[in-house]
C-alpha atoms as a printed R data frame, in Angstrom:
    type eleno elety resid chain resno       x       y       z
1   ATOM     1    CA   UNK     A     1 121.299  76.460 137.838
2   ATOM     2    CA   UNK     A     2 118.820  78.312 140.027
3   ATOM     3    CA   UNK     A     3 115.176  77.317 140.095
4   ATOM     4    CA   UNK     A     4 114.353  80.590 138.352
5   ATOM     5    CA   UNK     A     5 116.918  79.929 135.627
6   ATOM     6    CA   UNK     A     6 115.707  76.347 135.181
7   ATOM     7    CA   UNK     A     7 112.071  77.393 134.771
8   ATOM     8    CA   UNK     A     8 111.575  78.839 131.244
9   ATOM     9    CA   UNK     A     9 108.389  80.717 132.148
10  ATOM    10    CA   UNK     A    10 109.969  82.325 135.203
11  ATOM    11    CA   UNK     A    11 113.110  83.133 133.217
12  ATOM    12    CA   UNK     A    12 111.007  84.747 130.491
13  ATOM    13    CA   UNK     A    13 109.090  86.833 133.032
14  ATOM    14    CA   UNK     A    14 112.343  88.046 134.558
15  ATOM    15    CA   UNK     A    15 113.777  88.944 131.134
16  ATOM    16    CA   UNK     A    16 110.644  90.801 129.997
17  ATOM    17    CA   UNK     A    17 110.570  92.741 133.269
18  ATOM    18    CA   UNK     A    18 114.220  93.708 132.823
19  ATOM    19    CA   UNK     A    19 113.546  94.960 129.298
20  ATOM    20    CA   UNK     A    20 110.450  96.965 130.205
21  ATOM    21    CA   UNK     A    21 111.512  98.391 133.547
22  ATOM    22    CA   UNK     A    22 115.318  98.415 133.511
23  ATOM    23    CA   UNK     A    23 115.924  99.225 129.848
24  ATOM    24    CA   UNK     A    24 117.934  96.047 129.272
25  ATOM    25    CA   UNK     A    25 118.411  94.637 125.789
26  ATOM    26    CA   UNK     A    26 116.576  91.366 125.221
27  ATOM    27    CA   UNK     A    27 119.717  89.936 123.608
28  ATOM    28    CA   UNK     A    28 121.511  90.374 126.945
29  ATOM    29    CA   UNK     A    29 118.863  88.869 129.212
30  ATOM    30    CA   UNK     A    30 116.857  86.336 127.171
31  ATOM    31    CA   UNK     A    31 116.705  82.761 128.519
32  ATOM    32    CA   UNK     A    32 118.645  79.879 127.009
33  ATOM    33    CA   UNK     A    33 115.555  77.691 126.679
34  ATOM    34    CA   UNK     A    34 113.612  77.851 123.407
35  ATOM    35    CA   UNK     A    35 110.264  78.164 125.220
36  ATOM    36    CA   UNK     A    36 111.583  80.998 127.354
37  ATOM    37    CA   UNK     A    37 112.785  82.870 124.273
38  ATOM    38    CA   UNK     A    38 109.470  82.296 122.481
39  ATOM    39    CA   UNK     A    39 107.584  83.757 125.451
40  ATOM    40    CA   UNK     A    40 109.872  86.813 125.585
41  ATOM    41    CA   UNK     A    41 109.473  87.543 121.894
42  ATOM    42    CA   UNK     A    42 105.737  86.936 121.988
43  ATOM    43    CA   UNK     A    43 105.041  89.181 124.968
44  ATOM    44    CA   UNK     A    44 107.158  92.027 123.563
45  ATOM    45    CA   UNK     A    45 105.554  91.727 120.121
46  ATOM    46    CA   UNK     A    46 101.994  91.751 121.435
47  ATOM    47    CA   UNK     A    47 102.405  93.679 124.697
48  ATOM    48    CA   UNK     A    48  99.512  96.175 124.294
49  ATOM    49    CA   UNK     A    49  97.043  93.439 123.363
50  ATOM    50    CA   UNK     A    50  98.177  91.201 126.226
51  ATOM    51    CA   UNK     A    51  97.942  94.052 128.724
52  ATOM    52    CA   UNK     A    52  94.422  94.805 127.519
53  ATOM    53    CA   UNK     A    53  93.488  91.146 127.906
54  ATOM    54    CA   UNK     A    54  94.931  91.013 131.420
55  ATOM    55    CA   UNK     A    55  93.114  94.165 132.495
56  ATOM    56    CA   UNK     A    56  89.839  92.555 131.495
57  ATOM    57    CA   UNK     A    57  90.394  89.739 134.008
58  ATOM    58    CA   UNK     A    58  91.901  91.724 136.891
59  ATOM    59    CA   UNK     A    59  90.003  93.712 139.503
60  ATOM    60    CA   UNK     A    60  92.953  96.095 139.859
61  ATOM    61    CA   UNK     A    61  96.246  96.529 137.983
62  ATOM    62    CA   UNK     A    62  99.438  94.746 139.015
63  ATOM    63    CA   UNK     A    63 101.978  97.450 139.825
64  ATOM    64    CA   UNK     A    64 105.266  98.284 141.465
65  ATOM    65    CA   UNK     A    65 107.318  95.456 142.910
66  ATOM    66    CA   UNK     A    66 105.045  92.853 141.321
67  ATOM    67    CA   UNK     A    67 106.270  93.613 137.790
68  ATOM    68    CA   UNK     A    68 107.763  90.161 137.334
69  ATOM    69    CA   UNK     A    69 104.418  88.641 138.337
70  ATOM    70    CA   UNK     A    70 102.675  90.747 135.705
71  ATOM    71    CA   UNK     A    71 105.214  89.632 133.084
72  ATOM    72    CA   UNK     A    72 104.573  86.010 134.049
73  ATOM    73    CA   UNK     A    73 100.839  86.515 133.667
74  ATOM    74    CA   UNK     A    74 101.284  88.138 130.249
75  ATOM    75    CA   UNK     A    75 103.455  85.214 129.224
76  ATOM    76    CA   UNK     A    76 100.738  82.790 130.260
77  ATOM    77    CA   UNK     A    77  98.122  84.678 128.241
78  ATOM    78    CA   UNK     A    78 100.430  84.681 125.217
79  ATOM    79    CA   UNK     A    79 101.126  80.968 125.555
80  ATOM    80    CA   UNK     A    80  97.420  80.122 125.700
81  ATOM    81    CA   UNK     A    81  96.617  82.316 122.709
82  ATOM    82    CA   UNK     A    82  99.542  81.870 120.334
83  ATOM    83    CA   UNK     A    83 101.568  78.761 121.165
84  ATOM    84    CA   UNK     A    84 100.666  75.129 120.675
85  ATOM    85    CA   UNK     A    85 101.144  74.126 124.309
86  ATOM    86    CA   UNK     A    86  98.249  72.092 125.690
87  ATOM    87    CA   UNK     A    87  96.053  74.515 127.643
88  ATOM    88    CA   UNK     A    88  96.095  72.576 130.889
89  ATOM    89    CA   UNK     A    89  99.891  72.331 130.770
90  ATOM    90    CA   UNK     A    90 100.322  76.030 130.020
91  ATOM    91    CA   UNK     A    91  98.110  76.971 132.981
92  ATOM    92    CA   UNK     A    92  99.658  74.464 135.381
93  ATOM    93    CA   UNK     A    93 103.265  75.346 134.549
94  ATOM    94    CA   UNK     A    94 102.678  79.102 134.610
95  ATOM    95    CA   UNK     A    95 101.036  78.831 138.030
96  ATOM    96    CA   UNK     A    96 103.971  76.699 139.219
97  ATOM    97    CA   UNK     A    97 106.405  79.374 138.010
98  ATOM    98    CA   UNK     A    98 105.034  81.822 140.595
99  ATOM    99    CA   UNK     A    99 107.052  79.950 143.192
100 ATOM   100    CA   UNK     A   100 110.270  80.234 141.183
101 ATOM   101    CA   UNK     A   101 109.770  84.005 141.097
102 ATOM   102    CA   UNK     A   102 108.934  84.261 144.780
103 ATOM   103    CA   UNK     A   103 105.237  84.979 144.253
104 ATOM   104    CA   UNK     A   104 103.658  81.798 145.640
105 ATOM   105    CA   UNK     A   105 101.013  83.942 147.318
106 ATOM   106    CA   UNK     A   106  99.721  84.853 143.840
107 ATOM   107    CA   UNK     A   107  99.149  81.280 142.650
108 ATOM   108    CA   UNK     A   108  95.391  81.677 143.003
109 ATOM   109    CA   UNK     A   109  95.333  84.934 141.073
110 ATOM   110    CA   UNK     A   110  97.380  83.575 138.168
111 ATOM   111    CA   UNK     A   111  95.322  80.391 138.068
112 ATOM   112    CA   UNK     A   112  92.037  82.326 138.078
113 ATOM   113    CA   UNK     A   113  93.082  84.673 135.243
114 ATOM   114    CA   UNK     A   114  94.439  81.918 133.014
115 ATOM   115    CA   UNK     A   115  91.463  79.646 133.641
116 ATOM   116    CA   UNK     A   116  89.103  82.486 132.770
117 ATOM   117    CA   UNK     A   117  91.045  83.091 129.553
118 ATOM   118    CA   UNK     A   118  90.952  79.384 128.786
119 ATOM   119    CA   UNK     A   119  87.199  79.249 129.304
120 ATOM   120    CA   UNK     A   120  86.764  82.267 127.054
121 ATOM   121    CA   UNK     A   121  88.399  80.317 124.244
122 ATOM   122    CA   UNK     A   122  91.754  82.036 124.636
123 ATOM   123    CA   UNK     A   123  91.079  84.673 121.956
124 ATOM   124    CA   UNK     A   124  94.159  86.230 120.432
125 ATOM   125    CA   UNK     A   125  92.897  89.757 120.862
126 ATOM   126    CA   UNK     A   126  90.329  91.850 122.611
127 ATOM   127    CA   UNK     A   127  87.106  92.432 120.731
128 ATOM   128    CA   UNK     A   128  87.216  95.363 118.300
129 ATOM   129    CA   UNK     A   129  90.608  96.786 119.326
130 ATOM   130    CA   UNK     A   130  91.414 100.308 118.205
131 ATOM   131    CA   UNK     A   131  94.150 100.816 115.628
132 ATOM   132    CA   UNK     A   132  96.821 101.722 118.179
133 ATOM   133    CA   UNK     A   133  96.147  98.639 120.294
134 ATOM   134    CA   UNK     A   134  96.045  96.358 117.268
135 ATOM   135    CA   UNK     A   135  99.364  97.758 115.992
136 ATOM   136    CA   UNK     A   136 101.352  96.408 118.941
137 ATOM   137    CA   UNK     A   137 103.462  99.596 118.934
138 ATOM   138    CA   UNK     A   138 103.946 102.416 121.446
139 ATOM   139    CA   UNK     A   139 101.904 105.512 120.712
140 ATOM   140    CA   UNK     A   140 104.825 107.732 119.695
141 ATOM   141    CA   UNK     A   141 106.102 105.217 117.121
142 ATOM   142    CA   UNK     A   142 102.601 104.501 115.829
143 ATOM   143    CA   UNK     A   143 102.106 108.225 115.205
144 ATOM   144    CA   UNK     A   144 105.556 108.661 113.650
145 ATOM   145    CA   UNK     A   145 104.978 105.826 111.185
146 ATOM   146    CA   UNK     A   146 101.482 107.039 110.380
147 ATOM   147    CA   UNK     A   147 102.820 110.528 109.652
148 ATOM   148    CA   UNK     A   148 105.653 109.169 107.498
149 ATOM   149    CA   UNK     A   149 103.864 106.459 105.533
150 ATOM   150    CA   UNK     A   150 100.109 107.027 105.887
151 ATOM   151    CA   UNK     A   151  97.993 104.109 104.747
152 ATOM   152    CA   UNK     A   152 101.108 101.918 104.426
153 ATOM   153    CA   UNK     A   153 101.852 102.160 108.159
154 ATOM   154    CA   UNK     A   154  99.418  99.415 109.345
155 ATOM   155    CA   UNK     A   155 101.118  96.916 107.035
156 ATOM   156    CA   UNK     A   156 104.556  98.048 108.196
157 ATOM   157    CA   UNK     A   157 103.636  97.508 111.833
158 ATOM   158    CA   UNK     A   158 101.950  94.178 111.155
159 ATOM   159    CA   UNK     A   159 105.108  92.946 109.408
160 ATOM   160    CA   UNK     A   160 107.217  94.151 112.341
161 ATOM   161    CA   UNK     A   161 105.197  91.892 114.649
162 ATOM   162    CA   UNK     A   162 105.869  88.753 112.613
163 ATOM   163    CA   UNK     A   163 108.820  86.449 113.084
164 ATOM   164    CA   UNK     A   164 111.690  87.096 110.681
165 ATOM   165    CA   UNK     A   165 113.121  84.321 108.499
166 ATOM   166    CA   UNK     A   166 116.735  83.181 108.480
167 ATOM   167    CA   UNK     A   167 118.631  84.453 105.440
168 ATOM   168    CA   UNK     A   168 121.978  83.127 104.291
169 ATOM   169    CA   UNK     A   169 124.651  84.849 102.229
170 ATOM   170    CA   UNK     A   170 126.562  82.465 100.002
171 ATOM   171    CA   UNK     A   171 130.262  83.256  99.664
172 ATOM   172    CA   UNK     A   172 130.283  83.444  95.887
173 ATOM   173    CA   UNK     A   173 134.054  83.782  95.800
174 ATOM   174    CA   UNK     A   174 134.104  80.124  96.878
175 ATOM   175    CA   UNK     A   175 130.870  78.508  95.737
176 ATOM   176    CA   UNK     A   176 127.935  79.408  93.501
177 ATOM   177    CA   UNK     A   177 124.556  80.020  95.061
178 ATOM   178    CA   UNK     A   178 123.082  77.190  92.962
179 ATOM   179    CA   UNK     A   179 125.704  74.707  94.172
180 ATOM   180    CA   UNK     A   180 125.297  75.742  97.792
181 ATOM   181    CA   UNK     A   181 121.524  75.506  97.438
182 ATOM   182    CA   UNK     A   182 121.992  71.903  96.297
183 ATOM   183    CA   UNK     A   183 124.171  71.202  99.326
184 ATOM   184    CA   UNK     A   184 121.442  72.523 101.616
185 ATOM   185    CA   UNK     A   185 118.828  70.326  99.971
186 ATOM   186    CA   UNK     A   186 121.102  67.315 100.334
187 ATOM   187    CA   UNK     A   187 121.207  67.868 104.092
188 ATOM   188    CA   UNK     A   188 117.414  68.202 104.277
189 ATOM   189    CA   UNK     A   189 117.329  72.017 104.560
190 ATOM   190    CA   UNK     A   190 114.831  73.751 102.284
191 ATOM   191    CA   UNK     A   191 115.694  77.207 100.927
192 ATOM   192    CA   UNK     A   192 114.577  79.734  98.329
193 ATOM   193    CA   UNK     A   193 116.497  82.264  96.263
194 ATOM   194    CA   UNK     A   194 115.686  85.981  95.920
195 ATOM   195    CA   UNK     A   195 115.367  88.151  92.825
196 ATOM   196    CA   UNK     A   196 116.918  91.008  94.791
197 ATOM   197    CA   UNK     A   197 120.351  89.541  95.454
198 ATOM   198    CA   UNK     A   198 122.194  86.633  93.833
199 ATOM   199    CA   UNK     A   199 123.986  85.596  97.046
200 ATOM   200    CA   UNK     A   200 120.834  85.276  99.174
201 ATOM   201    CA   UNK     A   201 119.021  82.121 100.258
202 ATOM   202    CA   UNK     A   202 116.055  82.092 102.659
203 ATOM   203    CA   UNK     A   203 115.792  78.984 104.794
204 ATOM   204    CA   UNK     A   204 112.382  77.397 105.118
205 ATOM   205    CA   UNK     A   205 113.056  76.992 108.833
206 ATOM   206    CA   UNK     A   206 115.720  78.558 111.027
207 ATOM   207    CA   UNK     A   207 118.494  76.270 112.139
208 ATOM   208    CA   UNK     A   208 121.666  76.360 114.181
209 ATOM   209    CA   UNK     A   209 124.667  77.510 112.154
210 ATOM   210    CA   UNK     A   210 126.428  74.230 112.954
211 ATOM   211    CA   UNK     A   211 123.874  72.509 110.686
212 ATOM   212    CA   UNK     A   212 124.869  74.670 107.700
213 ATOM   213    CA   UNK     A   213 127.299  72.887 105.375
214 ATOM   214    CA   UNK     A   214 130.580  74.748 105.102
215 ATOM   215    CA   UNK     A   215 129.718  77.397 107.697
216 ATOM   216    CA   UNK     A   216 132.880  76.907 109.751
217 ATOM   217    CA   UNK     A   217 135.042  77.062 106.624
218 ATOM   218    CA   UNK     A   218 133.432  80.272 105.352
219 ATOM   219    CA   UNK     A   219 131.217  79.053 102.519
220 ATOM   220    CA   UNK     A   220 128.180  80.819 103.938
221 ATOM   221    CA   UNK     A   221 127.192  83.495 106.467
222 ATOM   222    CA   UNK     A   222 123.950  84.485 108.154
223 ATOM   223    CA   UNK     A   223 122.799  87.910 106.945
224 ATOM   224    CA   UNK     A   224 119.400  89.392 106.163
225 ATOM   225    CA   UNK     A   225 118.509  89.947 102.528
226 ATOM   226    CA   UNK     A   226 118.283  93.742 102.887
227 ATOM   227    CA   UNK     A   227 121.726  93.949 104.474
228 ATOM   228    CA   UNK     A   228 123.187  91.965 101.566
229 ATOM   229    CA   UNK     A   229 122.293  94.767  99.145
230 ATOM   230    CA   UNK     A   230 124.963  97.093 100.545
231 ATOM   231    CA   UNK     A   231 128.013  95.498  98.916
232 ATOM   232    CA   UNK     A   232 126.694  95.656  95.360
233 ATOM   233    CA   UNK     A   233 125.418  99.227  95.836
234 ATOM   234    CA   UNK     A   234 128.880 100.339  96.926
235 ATOM   235    CA   UNK     A   235 130.316  98.391  93.955
236 ATOM   236    CA   UNK     A   236 133.980  98.248  94.993
237 ATOM   237    CA   UNK     A   237 136.694  97.204  92.559
238 ATOM   238    CA   UNK     A   238 139.759  95.112  93.395
239 ATOM   239    CA   UNK     A   239 142.468  97.370  94.768
240 ATOM   240    CA   UNK     A   240 140.093 100.127  95.929
241 ATOM   241    CA   UNK     A   241 140.689 101.716  99.293
242 ATOM   242    CA   UNK     A   242 137.416 101.114 101.157
243 ATOM   243    CA   UNK     A   243 136.276 102.388 104.551
244 ATOM   244    CA   UNK     A   244 133.542 100.518 106.397
245 ATOM   245    CA   UNK     A   245 132.410 102.852 109.177
246 ATOM   246    CA   UNK     A   246 130.384 101.536 112.148
247 ATOM   247    CA   UNK     A   247 131.303  98.087 110.827
248 ATOM   248    CA   UNK     A   248 130.562  95.671 113.690
249 ATOM   249    CA   UNK     A   249 129.726  92.830 113.667
250 ATOM   250    CA   UNK     A   250 131.323  92.703 110.231
251 ATOM   251    CA   UNK     A   251 128.655  91.243 107.962
252 ATOM   252    CA   UNK     A   252 128.954  93.969 105.343
253 ATOM   253    CA   UNK     A   253 132.744  94.090 105.787
254 ATOM   254    CA   UNK     A   254 133.154  90.446 104.869
255 ATOM   255    CA   UNK     A   255 130.629  90.697 102.023
256 ATOM   256    CA   UNK     A   256 132.639  93.537 100.463
257 ATOM   257    CA   UNK     A   257 135.781  91.401 100.619
258 ATOM   258    CA   UNK     A   258 133.923  88.469  99.030
259 ATOM   259    CA   UNK     A   259 132.648  90.681  96.244
260 ATOM   260    CA   UNK     A   260 135.999  92.252  95.402
261 ATOM   261    CA   UNK     A   261 138.996  90.277  96.694
262 ATOM   262    CA   UNK     A   262 142.060  92.480  96.968
263 ATOM   263    CA   UNK     A   263 140.324  95.447  98.548
264 ATOM   264    CA   UNK     A   264 142.368  97.582 100.896
265 ATOM   265    CA   UNK     A   265 139.632  97.715 103.506
266 ATOM   266    CA   UNK     A   266 139.537  99.483 106.858
267 ATOM   267    CA   UNK     A   267 136.734  98.582 109.264
268 ATOM   268    CA   UNK     A   268 135.986 100.957 112.153
269 ATOM   269    CA   UNK     A   269 133.702 100.637 115.140
270 ATOM   270    CA   UNK     A   270 133.627 102.441 118.478
271 ATOM   271    CA   UNK     A   271 132.473  99.415 120.509
272 ATOM   272    CA   UNK     A   272 135.438  97.367 121.721
273 ATOM   273    CA   UNK     A   273 133.303  94.320 122.490
274 ATOM   274    CA   UNK     A   274 131.704  94.313 119.053
275 ATOM   275    CA   UNK     A   275 135.079  94.793 117.364
276 ATOM   276    CA   UNK     A   276 135.885  91.232 118.416
277 ATOM   277    CA   UNK     A   277 132.974  90.029 116.283
278 ATOM   278    CA   UNK     A   278 134.617  91.602 113.230
279 ATOM   279    CA   UNK     A   279 137.834  89.705 113.930
280 ATOM   280    CA   UNK     A   280 135.890  86.463 114.385
281 ATOM   281    CA   UNK     A   281 134.038  86.853 111.096
282 ATOM   282    CA   UNK     A   282 137.192  87.767 109.200
283 ATOM   283    CA   UNK     A   283 138.953  84.744 110.666
284 ATOM   284    CA   UNK     A   284 136.164  82.302 109.801
285 ATOM   285    CA   UNK     A   285 136.107  83.543 106.214
286 ATOM   286    CA   UNK     A   286 139.892  83.666 105.866
287 ATOM   287    CA   UNK     A   287 139.914  87.392 105.121
288 ATOM   288    CA   UNK     A   288 142.137  90.279 106.163
289 ATOM   289    CA   UNK     A   289 141.336  93.926 106.840
290 ATOM   290    CA   UNK     A   290 142.577  96.749 109.009
291 ATOM   291    CA   UNK     A   291 140.282  96.861 112.061
292 ATOM   292    CA   UNK     A   292 140.210 100.026 114.165
293 ATOM   293    CA   UNK     A   293 138.397 100.711 117.432
294 ATOM   294    CA   UNK     A   294 137.524 104.407 117.303
295 ATOM   295    CA   UNK     A   295 134.792 106.949 116.727
296 ATOM   296    CA   UNK     A   296 134.695 107.147 112.937
297 ATOM   297    CA   UNK     A   297 134.354 110.937 112.697
298 ATOM   298    CA   UNK     A   298 137.181 111.619 115.160
299 ATOM   299    CA   UNK     A   299 139.376 109.030 113.451
300 ATOM   300    CA   UNK     A   300 138.689 110.649 110.083
301 ATOM   301    CA   UNK     A   301 139.707 114.089 111.386
302 ATOM   302    CA   UNK     A   302 143.035 112.751 112.685
303 ATOM   303    CA   UNK     A   303 143.623 110.894 109.439
304 ATOM   304    CA   UNK     A   304 143.034 114.011 107.368
305 ATOM   305    CA   UNK     A   305 145.443 116.041 109.478
306 ATOM   306    CA   UNK     A   306 148.088 113.374 108.825
307 ATOM   307    CA   UNK     A   307 147.557 113.659 105.059
308 ATOM   308    CA   UNK     A   308 146.666 109.997 104.561
309 ATOM   309    CA   UNK     A   309 145.266 108.880 101.173
310 ATOM   310    CA   UNK     A   310 141.577 109.197 100.422
311 ATOM   311    CA   UNK     A   311 139.151 106.293 100.054
312 ATOM   312    CA   UNK     A   312 137.460 105.424  96.771
313 ATOM   313    CA   UNK     A   313 134.506 103.892  98.607
314 ATOM   314    CA   UNK     A   314 132.982 104.587 102.023
315 ATOM   315    CA   UNK     A   315 130.166 102.638 103.649
316 ATOM   316    CA   UNK     A   316 128.500 104.510 106.493
317 ATOM   317    CA   UNK     A   317 126.210 102.033 108.219
318 ATOM   318    CA   UNK     A   318 124.974 104.717 110.572
319 ATOM   319    CA   UNK     A   319 123.781 104.122 114.145
320 ATOM   320    CA   UNK     A   320 120.002 104.435 114.089
321 ATOM   321    CA   UNK     A   321 116.730 103.637 115.851
322 ATOM   322    CA   UNK     A   322 116.727 100.136 114.282
323 ATOM   323    CA   UNK     A   323 112.993 100.484 113.674
324 ATOM   324    CA   UNK     A   324 113.399  98.415 110.513
325 ATOM   325    CA   UNK     A   325 114.486  95.307 112.433
326 ATOM   326    CA   UNK     A   326 111.817  95.234 115.130
327 ATOM   327    CA   UNK     A   327 110.640  91.857 113.859
328 ATOM   328    CA   UNK     A   328 114.042  90.476 114.945
329 ATOM   329    CA   UNK     A   329 114.331  92.630 118.068
330 ATOM   330    CA   UNK     A   330 110.839  93.403 119.456
331 ATOM   331    CA   UNK     A   331 112.365  95.013 122.534
332 ATOM   332    CA   UNK     A   332 113.308  97.976 120.316
333 ATOM   333    CA   UNK     A   333 109.677  99.113 120.416
334 ATOM   334    CA   UNK     A   334 109.836  99.543 124.171
335 ATOM   335    CA   UNK     A   335 113.482 100.607 124.595
336 ATOM   336    CA   UNK     A   336 113.438 103.465 122.086
337 ATOM   337    CA   UNK     A   337 111.996 106.814 123.105
338 ATOM   338    CA   UNK     A   338 111.119 109.888 120.991
339 ATOM   339    CA   UNK     A   339 114.049 111.824 122.483
340 ATOM   340    CA   UNK     A   340 116.431 109.190 121.058
341 ATOM   341    CA   UNK     A   341 115.622 110.220 117.480
342 ATOM   342    CA   UNK     A   342 116.993 113.740 117.841
343 ATOM   343    CA   UNK     A   343 120.252 112.452 119.314
344 ATOM   344    CA   UNK     A   344 120.570 109.805 116.611
345 ATOM   345    CA   UNK     A   345 119.930 112.323 113.848
346 ATOM   346    CA   UNK     A   346 122.684 114.557 115.202
347 ATOM   347    CA   UNK     A   347 125.066 111.603 115.321
348 ATOM   348    CA   UNK     A   348 124.200 110.516 111.786
349 ATOM   349    CA   UNK     A   349 124.784 114.022 110.430
350 ATOM   350    CA   UNK     A   350 128.060 114.327 112.377
351 ATOM   351    CA   UNK     A   351 129.387 111.036 110.976
352 ATOM   352    CA   UNK     A   352 128.399 111.954 107.427
353 ATOM   353    CA   UNK     A   353 130.034 115.372 107.725
354 ATOM   354    CA   UNK     A   354 133.162 113.889 109.290
355 ATOM   355    CA   UNK     A   355 133.687 111.118 106.740
356 ATOM   356    CA   UNK     A   356 132.933 113.075 103.563
357 ATOM   357    CA   UNK     A   357 136.374 114.773 103.403
358 ATOM   358    CA   UNK     A   358 137.991 111.295 103.402
359 ATOM   359    CA   UNK     A   359 136.263 110.393 100.120
360 ATOM   360    CA   UNK     A   360 138.334 110.844  96.981
361 ATOM   361    CA   UNK     A   361 136.949 112.916  94.067
362 ATOM   362    CA   UNK     A   362 134.886 110.593  91.893
363 ATOM   363    CA   UNK     A   363 134.337 108.299  94.889
364 ATOM   364    CA   UNK     A   364 131.126 106.841  96.308
365 ATOM   365    CA   UNK     A   365 129.679 106.986  99.822
366 ATOM   366    CA   UNK     A   366 126.829 104.624 100.681
367 ATOM   367    CA   UNK     A   367 124.638 105.824 103.540
368 ATOM   368    CA   UNK     A   368 122.733 102.950 105.135
369 ATOM   369    CA   UNK     A   369 120.436 102.493 108.117
370 ATOM   370    CA   UNK     A   370 118.050  99.827 109.350
371 ATOM   371    CA   UNK     A   371 115.524 102.566 110.125
372 ATOM   372    CA   UNK     A   372 112.152 103.270 108.516
373 ATOM   373    CA   UNK     A   373 111.904 106.844 109.837
374 ATOM   374    CA   UNK     A   374 112.566 109.689 107.337
375 ATOM   375    CA   UNK     A   375 114.247 111.815 110.025
376 ATOM   376    CA   UNK     A   376 117.150 109.344 110.005
377 ATOM   377    CA   UNK     A   377 117.221 108.728 106.269
378 ATOM   378    CA   UNK     A   378 115.765 111.029 103.638
379 ATOM   379    CA   UNK     A   379 116.037 114.144 105.804
380 ATOM   380    CA   UNK     A   380 119.676 113.486 106.737
381 ATOM   381    CA   UNK     A   381 120.721 113.210 103.100
382 ATOM   382    CA   UNK     A   382 118.618 116.188 101.998
383 ATOM   383    CA   UNK     A   383 120.242 118.373 104.648
384 ATOM   384    CA   UNK     A   384 123.729 117.169 103.758
385 ATOM   385    CA   UNK     A   385 123.284 117.743 100.028
386 ATOM   386    CA   UNK     A   386 122.030 121.284 100.648
387 ATOM   387    CA   UNK     A   387 125.339 122.091 102.342
388 ATOM   388    CA   UNK     A   388 127.741 120.234 100.018
389 ATOM   389    CA   UNK     A   389 127.804 121.353  96.386
390 ATOM   390    CA   UNK     A   390 130.471 118.718  95.661
391 ATOM   391    CA   UNK     A   391 127.975 115.935  96.469
392 ATOM   392    CA   UNK     A   392 125.298 114.511  94.252
393 ATOM   393    CA   UNK     A   393 122.764 111.796  94.935
394 ATOM   394    CA   UNK     A   394 122.632 108.871  92.523
395 ATOM   395    CA   UNK     A   395 119.156 107.613  91.675
396 ATOM   396    CA   UNK     A   396 119.063 103.943  92.663
397 ATOM   397    CA   UNK     A   397 117.224 101.831  90.119
398 ATOM   398    CA   UNK     A   398 116.254  98.564  91.777
399 ATOM   399    CA   UNK     A   399 113.435  95.983  92.009
400 ATOM   400    CA   UNK     A   400 113.219  96.554  95.769
401 ATOM   401    CA   UNK     A   401 111.964  99.356  97.975
402 ATOM   402    CA   UNK     A   402 110.691 102.768  96.887
403 ATOM   403    CA   UNK     A   403 112.518 105.901  95.833
404 ATOM   404    CA   UNK     A   404 112.136 108.689  98.403
405 ATOM   405    CA   UNK     A   405 113.974 111.441  96.544
406 ATOM   406    CA   UNK     A   406 117.441 110.785  97.993
407 ATOM   407    CA   UNK     A   407 117.477 107.025  98.521
408 ATOM   408    CA   UNK     A   408 115.459 103.806  98.498
409 ATOM   409    CA   UNK     A   409 113.431 102.683 101.494
410 ATOM   410    CA   UNK     A   410 112.590  99.039 102.143
411 ATOM   411    CA   UNK     A   411 109.738  98.316 104.523
412 ATOM   412    CA   UNK     A   412 110.027  95.343 106.902
413 ATOM   413    CA   UNK     A   413 108.578  92.222 105.329
414 ATOM   414    CA   UNK     A   414 109.003  93.364 101.717
415 ATOM   415    CA   UNK     A   415 110.621  90.461  99.928
416 ATOM   416    CA   UNK     A   416 110.698  88.930 103.429
417 ATOM   417    CA   UNK     A   417 113.574  91.327 104.183
418 ATOM   418    CA   UNK     A   418 114.225  93.691 107.066
419 ATOM   419    CA   UNK     A   419 113.471  97.401 106.817
420 ATOM   420    CA   UNK     A   420 116.474  99.296 105.400
421 ATOM   421    CA   UNK     A   421 117.352 102.612 103.776
422 ATOM   422    CA   UNK     A   422 120.129 103.158 101.233
423 ATOM   423    CA   UNK     A   423 121.362 106.405  99.723
424 ATOM   424    CA   UNK     A   424 124.297 106.672  97.310
425 ATOM   425    CA   UNK     A   425 126.320 109.896  97.289
426 ATOM   426    CA   UNK     A   426 128.983 110.627  94.675
427 ATOM   427    CA   UNK     A   427 131.739 113.216  95.008
428 ATOM   428    CA   UNK     A   428 132.523 115.608  92.184
């Protein structure tokens, strides 16, 4: 292992720089070490505040080829302010990491900034930050959320900056939630149930899946509470023909099969690498389904021309901005751009239009996203319904989220769940 790879602070600085300046996904570049991952997540969650703090200590900005040095400095400020590392150790090790990154000449600068922050009491924020700075979000997303949700938007953004819990989905075709809960407690793992979903358990502390009793044999899966709502909303019956579009990595696919064994289920995704995750999840749970690697709309058009039977249920888990899962993926804030929303909206509408003819009369299509932006949710369904007189929107009565007119929107952190949108369409 290289010195850079062995040093968690240097590895974190490299990963953050790759996210911010190369557009890389944090999942692809994050370090293996727990400290390195914590620094990556922390810097990306609180980037505006950390940059404001750094600017207060620097005579001039760090620019250009020194981006990794800046990321290292931001990581040091985050560690002093948010983590429990002893201050002297955080300063010493961050200064030492300059060498691993090839910036030994900047040891004095990094030491001076971190010592100044330490002497100042390592405050977590600048004094009297404005609302945009305090939100931890880019300006365009801050404005979009403010326009969509008004006085609710500060709470939405605050929740997006908090660490998400680990939710489990109990395979109720094999074991009851109560019995599995008892098994967790017997192994020393604390968990709580949810009023939203009978299969859901929230762990008191995240753990490796190998510590979960019965994980390898399919008794339980890891899935956020909000995502677990999809299967019951679609409400498949044994023997139904079900299409799960944009299915990878297969969490909702396997939940549907748990809920209604005997489904004739087809799972489609256009990403060949992610398709393998569907196969892995099906195998672990001992389930079978037809798995297809294809663009769902194009596949549907070919299927219709061949005269294949219609589906009674379709789940369209549409590609989206993923703004509802920022608390799990803080890099989304900095990778997404306003121009992405228009392209995503076009894709969502195209998939909905393409799949609708495959739905049998009397059938149900569930439109789902992990977005909290109306342009990807409410507006997509409103536009579709205006053009399709054979479609009607079912009012979802539920103890979660809020009715928007054509679906229910969950904000991140509500019920300790991710942000999700669900709309149920029925065909005449």
